[in-house]
N, CA, C and O atoms as a GROMACS GRO file, in nm:
protein
  384
    1MET      N    1  -2.564  -1.241  -1.413
    1MET     CA    2  -2.494  -1.217  -1.287
    1MET      C    3  -2.519  -1.071  -1.246
    1MET      O    4  -2.497  -0.980  -1.326
    2THR      N    5  -2.562  -1.049  -1.123
    2THR     CA    6  -2.588  -0.914  -1.077
    2THR      C    7  -2.457  -0.842  -1.046
    2THR      O    8  -2.352  -0.904  -1.034
    3GLU      N    9  -2.466  -0.711  -1.033
    3GLU     CA   10  -2.347  -0.630  -1.002
    3GLU      C   11  -2.285  -0.672  -0.870
    3GLU      O   12  -2.163  -0.682  -0.858
    4ILE      N   13  -2.369  -0.698  -0.770
    4ILE     CA   14  -2.316  -0.738  -0.639
    4ILE      C   15  -2.250  -0.875  -0.646
    4ILE      O   16  -2.152  -0.901  -0.576
    5SER      N   17  -2.302  -0.962  -0.730
    5SER     CA   18  -2.240  -1.094  -0.749
    5SER      C   19  -2.102  -1.080  -0.813
    5SER      O   20  -2.007  -1.149  -0.775
    6LYS      N   21  -2.092  -0.991  -0.910
    6LYS     CA   22  -1.963  -0.966  -0.974
    6LYS      C   23  -1.864  -0.909  -0.874
    6LYS      O   24  -1.747  -0.947  -0.871
    7LEU      N   25  -1.912  -0.817  -0.794
    7LEU     CA   26  -1.826  -0.756  -0.692
    7LEU      C   27  -1.780  -0.859  -0.589
    7LEU      O   28  -1.666  -0.857  -0.545
    8THR      N   29  -1.870  -0.949  -0.552
    8THR     CA   30  -1.836  -1.056  -0.458
    8THR      C   31  -1.727  -1.145  -0.516
    8THR      O   32  -1.632  -1.179  -0.446
    9GLU      N   33  -1.741  -1.184  -0.642
    9GLU     CA   34  -1.639  -1.268  -0.706
    9GLU      C   35  -1.505  -1.196  -0.716
    9GLU      O   36  -1.400  -1.256  -0.694
   10LEU      N   37  -1.510  -1.068  -0.747
   10LEU     CA   38  -1.387  -0.989  -0.754
   10LEU      C   39  -1.319  -0.981  -0.618
   10LEU      O   40  -1.197  -0.993  -0.608
   11ARG      N   41  -1.398  -0.962  -0.513
   11ARG     CA   42  -1.343  -0.953  -0.376
   11ARG      C   43  -1.280  -1.087  -0.336
   11ARG      O   44  -1.174  -1.088  -0.273
   12LYS      N   45  -1.345  -1.198  -0.369
   12LYS     CA   46  -1.288  -1.329  -0.337
   12LYS      C   47  -1.157  -1.352  -0.411
   12LYS      O   48  -1.062  -1.406  -0.355
   13LEU      N   49  -1.152  -1.311  -0.537
   13LEU     CA   50  -1.030  -1.323  -0.615
   13LEU      C   51  -0.919  -1.240  -0.553
   13LEU      O   52  -0.805  -1.285  -0.543
   14MET      N   53  -0.953  -1.118  -0.512
   14MET     CA   54  -0.853  -1.031  -0.451
   14MET      C   55  -0.801  -1.089  -0.319
   14MET      O   56  -0.680  -1.086  -0.294
   15GLN      N   57  -0.890  -1.142  -0.237
   15GLN     CA   58  -0.846  -1.205  -0.112
   15GLN      C   59  -0.754  -1.323  -0.139
   15GLN      O   60  -0.655  -1.342  -0.068
   16SER      N   61  -0.786  -1.401  -0.240
   16SER     CA   62  -0.702  -1.515  -0.275
   16SER      C   63  -0.563  -1.469  -0.319
   16SER      O   64  -0.462  -1.528  -0.280
   17MET      N   65  -0.558  -1.365  -0.401
   17MET     CA   66  -0.429  -1.314  -0.447
   17MET      C   67  -0.349  -1.254  -0.331
   17MET      O   68  -0.227  -1.273  -0.324
   18GLU      N   69  -0.416  -1.183  -0.240
   18GLU     CA   70  -0.348  -1.127  -0.123
   18GLU      C   71  -0.290  -1.239  -0.036
   18GLU      O   72  -0.179  -1.227   0.016
   19ARG      N   73  -0.365  -1.345  -0.021
   19ARG     CA   74  -0.318  -1.460   0.058
   19ARG      C   75  -0.195  -1.521  -0.009
   19ARG      O   76  -0.097  -1.553   0.059
   20THR      N   77  -0.200  -1.538  -0.140
   20THR     CA   78  -0.087  -1.595  -0.215
   20THR      C   79   0.038  -1.510  -0.201
   20THR      O   80   0.149  -1.563  -0.189
   21LEU      N   81   0.021  -1.378  -0.203
   21LEU     CA   82   0.135  -1.287  -0.194
   21LEU      C   83   0.179  -1.260  -0.051
   21LEU      O   84   0.280  -1.194  -0.028
   22GLY      N   85   0.104  -1.310   0.046
   22GLY     CA   86   0.138  -1.286   0.186
   22GLY      C   87   0.094  -1.151   0.238
   22GLY      O   88   0.145  -1.104   0.340
   23LEU      N   89   0.001  -1.087   0.169
   23LEU     CA   90  -0.045  -0.955   0.210
   23LEU      C   91  -0.160  -0.960   0.310
   23LEU      O   92  -0.202  -0.856   0.361
   24GLU      N   93  -0.212  -1.078   0.336
   24GLU     CA   94  -0.326  -1.088   0.428
   24GLU      C   95  -0.290  -1.048   0.570
   24GLU      O   96  -0.378  -1.017   0.649
   25GLU      N   97  -0.161  -1.049   0.605
   25GLU     CA   98  -0.117  -1.009   0.739
   25GLU      C   99  -0.127  -0.858   0.760
   25GLU      O  100  -0.124  -0.810   0.873
   26LEU      N  101  -0.140  -0.783   0.651
   26LEU     CA  102  -0.146  -0.638   0.661
   26LEU      C  103  -0.288  -0.592   0.694
   26LEU      O  104  -0.386  -0.656   0.656
   27SER      N  105  -0.297  -0.480   0.765
   27SER     CA  106  -0.427  -0.421   0.792
   27SER      C  107  -0.481  -0.361   0.662
   27SER      O  108  -0.404  -0.341   0.568
   28PRO      N  109  -0.611  -0.334   0.655
   28PRO     CA  110  -0.665  -0.272   0.534
   28PRO      C  111  -0.595  -0.140   0.497
   28PRO      O  112  -0.571  -0.114   0.379
   29VAL      N  113  -0.562  -0.059   0.595
   29VAL     CA  114  -0.493   0.068   0.566
   29VAL      C  115  -0.352   0.041   0.515
   29VAL      O  116  -0.307   0.106   0.421
   30GLU      N  117  -0.282  -0.054   0.575
   30GLU     CA  118  -0.147  -0.089   0.529
   30GLU      C  119  -0.152  -0.139   0.385
   30GLU      O  120  -0.068  -0.102   0.303
   31ARG      N  121  -0.251  -0.223   0.355
   31ARG     CA  122  -0.264  -0.274   0.218
   31ARG      C  123  -0.289  -0.160   0.120
   31ARG      O  124  -0.228  -0.156   0.013
   32ASP      N  125  -0.377  -0.069   0.155
   32ASP     CA  126  -0.407   0.043   0.064
   32ASP      C  127  -0.284   0.131   0.042
   32ASP      O  128  -0.259   0.175  -0.070
   33ILE      N  129  -0.208   0.156   0.147
   33ILE     CA  130  -0.085   0.234   0.131
   33ILE      C  131   0.015   0.158   0.044
   33ILE      O  132   0.079   0.216  -0.043
   34TYR      N  133   0.026   0.028   0.067
   34TYR     CA  134   0.119  -0.053  -0.012
   34TYR      C  135   0.078  -0.054  -0.160
   34TYR      O  136   0.163  -0.040  -0.248
   35TYR      N  137  -0.051  -0.071  -0.188
   35TYR     CA  138  -0.100  -0.068  -0.325
   35TYR      C  139  -0.073   0.068  -0.390
   35TYR      O  140  -0.027   0.075  -0.504
   36ALA      N  141  -0.100   0.175  -0.316
   36ALA     CA  142  -0.076   0.309  -0.368
   36ALA      C  143   0.073   0.329  -0.397
   36ALA      O  144   0.109   0.384  -0.501
   37ALA      N  145   0.157   0.285  -0.305
   37ALA     CA  146   0.302   0.298  -0.323
   37ALA      C  147   0.350   0.220  -0.443
   37ALA      O  148   0.434   0.267  -0.520
   38GLU      N  149   0.298   0.102  -0.459
   38GLU     CA  150   0.335   0.019  -0.574
   38GLU      C  151   0.297   0.088  -0.705
   38GLU      O  152   0.376   0.090  -0.800
   39GLU      N  153   0.179   0.145  -0.710
   39GLU     CA  154   0.136   0.215  -0.830
   39GLU      C  155   0.223   0.338  -0.857
   39GLU      O  156   0.264   0.361  -0.971
   40LEU      N  157   0.251   0.415  -0.754
   40LEU     CA  158   0.332   0.536  -0.771
   40LEU      C  159   0.478   0.504  -0.803
   40LEU      O  160   0.546   0.584  -0.868
   41SER      N  161   0.527   0.389  -0.760
   41SER     CA  162   0.667   0.354  -0.784
   41SER      C  163   0.693   0.321  -0.930
   41SER      O  164   0.809   0.316  -0.972
   42LYS      N  165   0.590   0.297  -1.007
   42LYS     CA  166   0.608   0.267  -1.149
   42LYS      C  167   0.658   0.388  -1.226
   42LYS      O  168   0.720   0.373  -1.332
   43THR      N  169   0.633   0.508  -1.174
   43THR     CA  170   0.678   0.629  -1.243
   43THR      C  171   0.820   0.669  -1.202
   43THR      O  172   0.881   0.755  -1.266
   44GLY      N  173   0.871   0.608  -1.100
   44GLY     CA  174   1.007   0.637  -1.054
   44GLY      C  175   1.045   0.539  -0.946
   44GLY      O  176   0.961   0.464  -0.896
   45ARG      N  177   1.169   0.538  -0.911
   45ARG     CA  178   1.217   0.441  -0.812
   45ARG      C  179   1.165   0.471  -0.673
   45ARG      O  180   1.130   0.379  -0.599
   46GLU      N  181   1.160   0.597  -0.635
   46GLU     CA  182   1.119   0.635  -0.501
   46GLU      C  183   0.973   0.683  -0.501
   46GLU      O  184   0.921   0.733  -0.600
   47VAL      N  185   0.911   0.666  -0.384
   47VAL     CA  186   0.775   0.713  -0.362
   47VAL      C  187   0.782   0.820  -0.255
   47VAL      O  188   0.847   0.802  -0.152
   48ARG      N  189   0.715   0.931  -0.279
   48ARG     CA  190   0.716   1.041  -0.182
   48ARG      C  191   0.593   1.033  -0.093
   48ARG      O  192   0.484   0.998  -0.139
   49THR      N  193   0.611   1.067   0.034
   49THR     CA  194   0.501   1.066   0.129
   49THR      C  195   0.386   1.153   0.079
   49THR      O  196   0.269   1.115   0.090
   50PHE      N  197   0.419   1.270   0.025
   50PHE     CA  198   0.318   1.362  -0.026
   50PHE      C  199   0.228   1.295  -0.131
   50PHE      O  200   0.106   1.311  -0.128
   51GLY      N  201   0.289   1.221  -0.222
   51GLY     CA  202   0.213   1.151  -0.324
   51GLY      C  203   0.124   1.043  -0.267
   51GLY      O  204   0.012   1.022  -0.312
   52LEU      N  205   0.176   0.973  -0.167
   52LEU     CA  206   0.098   0.868  -0.103
   52LEU      C  207  -0.025   0.924  -0.032
   52LEU      O  208  -0.135   0.872  -0.047
   53ILE      N  209  -0.005   1.030   0.045
   53ILE     CA  210  -0.115   1.089   0.121
   53ILE      C  211  -0.228   1.134   0.029
   53ILE      O  212  -0.346   1.126   0.066
   54GLU      N  213  -0.194   1.180  -0.089
   54GLU     CA  214  -0.296   1.230  -0.182
   54GLU      C  215  -0.354   1.123  -0.274
   54GLU      O  216  -0.447   1.151  -0.350
   55HIS      N  217  -0.301   1.002  -0.269
   55HIS     CA  218  -0.350   0.895  -0.357
   55HIS      C  219  -0.494   0.860  -0.322
   55HIS      O  220  -0.534   0.864  -0.205
   56THR      N  221  -0.572   0.827  -0.422
   56THR     CA  222  -0.713   0.796  -0.406
   56THR      C  223  -0.739   0.686  -0.302
   56THR      O  224  -0.837   0.693  -0.228
   57LEU      N  225  -0.654   0.587  -0.296
   57LEU     CA  226  -0.675   0.476  -0.203
   57LEU      C  227  -0.659   0.514  -0.057
   57LEU      O  228  -0.714   0.448   0.031
   58VAL      N  229  -0.584   0.619  -0.029
   58VAL     CA  230  -0.558   0.655   0.111
   58VAL      C  231  -0.596   0.798   0.146
   58VAL      O  232  -0.570   0.843   0.258
   59SER      N  233  -0.655   0.871   0.054
   59SER     CA  234  -0.685   1.012   0.080
   59SER      C  235  -0.783   1.033   0.195
   59SER      O  236  -0.786   1.142   0.253
   60SER      N  237  -0.863   0.932   0.228
   60SER     CA  238  -0.960   0.948   0.338
   60SER      C  239  -0.904   0.901   0.473
   60SER      O  240  -0.972   0.911   0.575
   61VAL      N  241  -0.781   0.851   0.474
   61VAL     CA  242  -0.718   0.803   0.597
   61VAL      C  243  -0.662   0.923   0.674
   61VAL      O  244  -0.601   1.012   0.615
   62SER      N  245  -0.683   0.926   0.805
   62SER     CA  246  -0.630   1.037   0.884
   62SER      C  247  -0.477   1.033   0.884
   62SER      O  248  -0.416   0.928   0.867
   63ARG      N  249  -0.417   1.149   0.903
   63ARG     CA  250  -0.270   1.158   0.902
   63ARG      C  251  -0.205   1.068   1.007
   63ARG      O  252  -0.110   0.997   0.975
   64PRO      N  253  -0.253   1.069   1.132
   64PRO     CA  254  -0.189   0.981   1.231
   64PRO      C  255  -0.197   0.833   1.192
   64PRO      O  256  -0.100   0.759   1.207
   65THR      N  257  -0.313   0.791   1.144
   65THR     CA  258  -0.329   0.651   1.101
   65THR      C  259  -0.238   0.621   0.983
   65THR      O  260  -0.175   0.515   0.978
   66PHE      N  261  -0.231   0.713   0.888
   66PHE     CA  262  -0.144   0.696   0.772
   66PHE      C  263   0.001   0.675   0.816
   66PHE      O  264   0.066   0.581   0.770
   67PHE      N  265   0.051   0.761   0.903
   67PHE     CA  266   0.192   0.752   0.942
   67PHE      C  267   0.220   0.629   1.029
   67PHE      O  268   0.330   0.573   1.023
   68ARG      N  269   0.124   0.587   1.110
   68ARG     CA  270   0.141   0.462   1.186
   68ARG      C  271   0.151   0.343   1.091
   68ARG      O  272   0.238   0.257   1.106
   69ALA      N  273   0.062   0.340   0.993
   69ALA     CA  274   0.063   0.229   0.896
   69ALA      C  275   0.189   0.231   0.811
   69ALA      O  276   0.246   0.126   0.782
   70LEU      N  277   0.233   0.349   0.770
   70LEU     CA  278   0.356   0.360   0.692
   70LEU      C  279   0.476   0.309   0.772
   70LEU      O  280   0.560   0.237   0.719
   71LYS      N  281   0.483   0.347   0.898
   71LYS     CA  282   0.591   0.300   0.985
   71LYS      C  283   0.586   0.148   0.998
   71LYS      O  284   0.690   0.081   0.997
   72SER      N  285   0.466   0.094   1.011
   72SER     CA  286   0.450  -0.051   1.022
   72SER      C  287   0.497  -0.122   0.895
   72SER      O  288   0.561  -0.227   0.902
   73LEU      N  289   0.465  -0.065   0.778
   73LEU     CA  290   0.510  -0.125   0.651
   73LEU      C  291   0.662  -0.126   0.642
   73LEU      O  292   0.721  -0.221   0.590
   74VAL      N  293   0.726  -0.022   0.693
   74VAL     CA  294   0.873  -0.017   0.694
   74VAL      C  295   0.927  -0.125   0.789
   74VAL      O  296   1.020  -0.197   0.754
   75GLN      N  297   0.869  -0.135   0.907
   75GLN     CA  298   0.914  -0.235   1.005
   75GLN      C  299   0.896  -0.377   0.955
   75GLN      O  300   0.976  -0.465   0.986
   76LYS      N  301   0.791  -0.400   0.877
   76LYS     CA  302   0.763  -0.534   0.823
   76LYS      C  303   0.842  -0.564   0.696
   76LYS      O  304   0.839  -0.677   0.647
   77GLY      N  305   0.914  -0.463   0.643
   77GLY     CA  306   0.999  -0.485   0.526
   77GLY      C  307   0.932  -0.467   0.391
   77GLY      O  308   0.993  -0.496   0.288
   78TYR      N  309   0.809  -0.419   0.388
   78TYR     CA  310   0.741  -0.397   0.261
   78TYR      C  311   0.789  -0.270   0.192
   78TYR      O  312   0.780  -0.256   0.070
   79MET      N  313   0.840  -0.178   0.272
   79MET     CA  314   0.895  -0.053   0.220
   79MET      C  315   1.016  -0.018   0.305
   79MET      O  316   1.031  -0.066   0.417
   80SER      N  317   1.103   0.068   0.251
   80SER     CA  318   1.216   0.117   0.329
   80SER      C  319   1.238   0.263   0.295
   80SER      O  320   1.205   0.309   0.186
   81GLN      N  321   1.296   0.335   0.391
   81GLN     CA  322   1.327   0.474   0.363
   81GLN      C  323   1.439   0.480   0.262
   81GLN      O  324   1.532   0.399   0.265
   82SER      N  325   1.429   0.575   0.173
   82SER     CA  326   1.530   0.592   0.069
   82SER      C  327   1.660   0.639   0.132
   82SER      O  328   1.659   0.705   0.236
   83GLY      N  329   1.769   0.605   0.070
   83GLY     CA  330   1.900   0.647   0.118
   83GLY      C  331   1.931   0.792   0.085
   83GLY      O  332   2.035   0.844   0.125
   84SER      N  333   1.842   0.857   0.011
   84SER     CA  334   1.867   0.996  -0.026
   84SER      C  335   1.860   1.086   0.097
   84SER      O  336   1.805   1.047   0.200
   85ALA      N  337   1.914   1.204   0.087
   85ALA     CA  338   1.922   1.296   0.199
   85ALA      C  339   1.785   1.344   0.246
   85ALA      O  340   1.767   1.376   0.363
   86ASN      N  341   1.689   1.349   0.155
   86ASN     CA  342   1.556   1.399   0.190
   86ASN      C  343   1.473   1.293   0.261
   86ASN      O  344   1.472   1.176   0.222
   87ARG      N  345   1.403   1.336   0.366
   87ARG     CA  346   1.311   1.245   0.433
   87ARG      C  347   1.182   1.240   0.352
   87ARG      O  348   1.160   1.322   0.263
   88GLY      N  349   1.099   1.144   0.383
   88GLY     CA  350   0.971   1.134   0.314
   88GLY      C  351   0.977   1.065   0.180
   88GLY      O  352   0.886   1.078   0.099
   89ARG      N  353   1.084   0.992   0.157
   89ARG     CA  354   1.097   0.914   0.033
   89ARG      C  355   1.116   0.767   0.069
   89ARG      O  356   1.194   0.732   0.158
   90TYR      N  357   1.044   0.682  -0.002
   90TYR     CA  358   1.044   0.540   0.029
   90TYR      C  359   1.063   0.457  -0.096
   90TYR      O  360   1.031   0.500  -0.207
   91ILE      N  361   1.116   0.338  -0.075
   91ILE     CA  362   1.133   0.240  -0.182
   91ILE      C  363   1.040   0.124  -0.150
   91ILE      O  364   1.035   0.076  -0.037
   92VAL      N  365   0.967   0.079  -0.251
   92VAL     CA  366   0.871  -0.031  -0.233
   92VAL      C  367   0.943  -0.162  -0.263
   92VAL      O  368   1.016  -0.172  -0.362
   93HIS      N  369   0.921  -0.260  -0.178
   93HIS     CA  370   0.981  -0.393  -0.195
   93HIS      C  371   0.872  -0.494  -0.230
   93HIS      O  372   0.757  -0.480  -0.189
   94ALA      N  373   0.909  -0.595  -0.305
   94ALA     CA  374   0.815  -0.700  -0.341
   94ALA      C  375   0.769  -0.772  -0.215
   94ALA      O  376   0.845  -0.783  -0.119
   95PRO      N  377   0.646  -0.821  -0.216
   95PRO     CA  378   0.596  -0.898  -0.100
   95PRO      C  379   0.684  -1.020  -0.075
   95PRO      O  380   0.743  -1.075  -0.167
   96LYS      N  381   0.690  -1.058   0.049
   96LYS     CA  382   0.774  -1.174   0.088
   96LYS      C  383   0.704  -1.303   0.055
   96LYS      O  384   0.758  -1.410   0.080
   0.00000   0.00000   0.00000
């Protein structure tokens, strides 16, 4: 099996899992932010905007696009702003 064949199979598996979890409705940028947030949330309950912006999956996304996608994730219920006094902290929710 060639490398590209392996990559193709991996991509198909990922699409299938995203469909099962209901993540296919998200844009590619929203998915990357959500994946990054999920990974960062394992180290603590809240995810900070600063950590998300610097994450490998979203580091190449422009700031305006990042914040639009983050707002969309909150509106769709995938994330919510933390109840703490500081802004820029979010809680990741399981996919619907």
